C-alpha positions in Angstrom: -126.7 -82.5 -41.0 -125.0 -85.9 -40.4 -128.4 -87.7 -40.2 -129.5 -86.2 -43.5 -126.2 -87.1 -45.1 -126.3 -90.6 -43.8 -129.7 -91.1 -45.4 -128.1 -90.6 -48.8 -126.7 -94.1 -48.4 -130.0 -95.7 -47.5 -130.6 -98.6 -49.9 -134.1 -97.9 -51.0 -133.2 -94.3 -51.8 -130.2 -95.2 -53.8 -132.1 -97.9 -55.7 -134.9 -95.4 -56.5 -132.4 -92.8 -57.8 -130.6 -95.4 -59.9 -134.0 -96.6 -61.3 -135.0 -93.0 -62.1 -131.7 -92.3 -63.8 -132.0 -95.6 -65.7 -135.5 -94.6 -66.8 -134.1 -91.2 -68.0 -131.5 -93.0 -70.1 -134.0 -95.4 -71.5 -136.4 -92.5 -72.3 -133.7 -90.4 -74.0 -131.8 -93.2 -75.8 -134.0 -96.2 -75.7 -131.1 -98.0 -74.0 -132.5 -100.5 -71.5 -129.3 -102.7 -71.3 -127.1 -100.1 -69.6 -129.5 -99.3 -66.8 -130.2 -103.1 -66.3 -126.4 -103.7 -66.0 -126.1 -100.9 -63.5 -129.0 -102.4 -61.4 -127.5 -105.9 -61.6 -124.1 -104.6 -60.5 -125.6 -102.8 -57.5 -127.8 -105.7 -56.5 -125.0 -108.3 -56.8 -122.6 -106.0 -54.9 -125.2 -105.8 -52.1 -125.3 -109.6 -52.0 -121.5 -109.7 -51.7 -121.7 -107.1 -48.9 -124.3 -109.0 -47.0 -122.2 -112.2 -47.3 -119.1 -110.4 -46.0 -121.1 -108.8 -43.2 -122.6 -112.1 -42.1 -119.2 -113.9 -42.3 -117.4 -111.3 -40.3 -120.2 -110.5 -37.8 -118.4 -107.5 -36.4 -120.2 -105.7 -33.6 -120.8 -101.9 -33.8 -119.2 -99.3 -31.5 -120.8 -99.1 -28.0 -124.4 -98.0 -28.1 -123.7 -95.0 -25.8 -121.9 -93.3 -28.8 -124.8 -93.8 -31.3 -126.5 -90.7 -32.6 -128.6 -92.9 -34.9 -130.3 -96.3 -34.6 -128.5 -98.8 -36.8 -129.3 -102.5 -37.2 -127.3 -105.5 -38.2 -123.5 -105.9 -38.1 -120.9 -103.3 -38.6 -118.4 -104.5 -41.2 -118.4 -103.4 -43.9 -120.6 -100.3 -43.6 -123.8 -100.9 -45.7 -124.6 -97.3 -46.2 -121.0 -96.5 -47.3 -120.9 -99.5 -49.7 -124.3 -98.7 -51.1 -123.5 -95.0 -51.6 -120.1 -95.8 -53.2 -121.6 -98.3 -55.7 -124.9 -96.5 -56.3 -123.7 -93.0 -56.9 -120.9 -94.0 -59.1 -123.3 -96.1 -61.2 -125.7 -93.2 -61.3 -122.8 -91.0 -62.5 -122.0 -93.6 -65.1 -125.5 -93.6 -66.4 -125.7 -89.8 -66.6 -122.3 -89.8 -68.3 -123.9 -91.7 -71.1 -126.2 -88.8 -71.6 -123.8 -86.0 -70.9 -120.2 -87.2 -71.8 -118.7 -83.7 -71.4 -119.9 -83.6 -67.8 -118.5 -87.0 -66.8 -115.7 -85.7 -64.6 -118.0 -83.5 -62.5 -120.5 -86.3 -62.3 -117.9 -88.8 -61.0 -116.4 -86.2 -58.6 -119.9 -85.5 -57.2 -120.5 -89.3 -56.8 -117.2 -89.6 -54.9 -118.1 -86.6 -52.7 -121.4 -88.1 -51.8 -119.9 -91.5 -51.0 -117.2 -89.9 -48.9 -119.7 -87.8 -47.0 -122.0 -90.8 -46.3 -119.0 -92.8 -44.9 -117.8 -90.0 -42.7 -121.3 -89.4 -41.4 -121.5 -93.1 -40.3 -118.4 -92.6 -38.1 -119.6 -89.2 -36.9 -122.9 -90.8 -35.8 -121.0 -93.4 -33.8 -122.5 -96.4 -35.6 -119.4 -97.6 -37.4 -115.7 -97.9 -36.7 -113.5 -96.1 -39.3 -112.4 -99.5 -40.6 -116.0 -100.4 -41.4 -116.3 -97.3 -43.6 -112.9 -97.9 -45.3 -114.0 -101.4 -46.0 -117.3 -100.1 -47.5 -115.5 -97.8 -49.8 -113.0 -100.5 -50.8 -115.7 -103.1 -51.4 -117.8 -100.7 -53.4 -114.8 -99.7 -55.6 -113.5 -103.3 -55.9 -117.0 -104.5 -57.0 -117.4 -101.7 -59.5 -113.8 -102.4 -60.9 -114.6 -106.1 -61.2 -117.8 -105.3 -63.1 -116.0 -102.9 -65.4 -113.4 -105.5 -66.1 -116.0 -108.1 -66.9 -117.8 -105.7 -69.2 -114.6 -104.8 -71.0 -113.7 -108.5 -71.5 -117.2 -109.2 -72.8 -117.0 -106.2 -75.2 -113.6 -107.2 -76.4 -114.6 -110.8 -77.0 -117.8 -109.7 -78.7 -115.9 -107.3 -81.0 -113.0 -109.8 -81.6 -115.4 -112.7 -82.5 -117.5 -110.4 -84.7 -114.4 -109.2 -86.6 -113.1 -112.7 -86.9 -116.4 -113.9 -88.5 -116.0 -111.4 -91.3 
């Protein structure tokens, strides 16, 4: 069960689900900007995670405890960071289609991200602090992106209203 859960944080799967959700939004609303923003946020967040991972270069727990075969460094957890950002972005896209269901969507995203992180510790391939850092980095990056979008929207509306 932990091996299946951990796969929910596998990058190509998360990107595929995000792209499929983005396509659904485009198909229903002809909105291509929102899915493109979500994809850009995930991709740039991954670049930040890789930069942190390479800068810290933390070794994984001893191999004798591994129940999976990881690669790369340990801090922050890539699966956890990817799941946190990816599933929250998927929930955000779906909430554009079903606003009344946004709370269950975001709760579901949080549950998946939590389960992926816990599975990484259970499988012995990450220290708990790696997973905590993955959740923190994912949430921080999403918060920064939301702030940037809010500032952009505010400036756009403010400048538009001033031009009248």
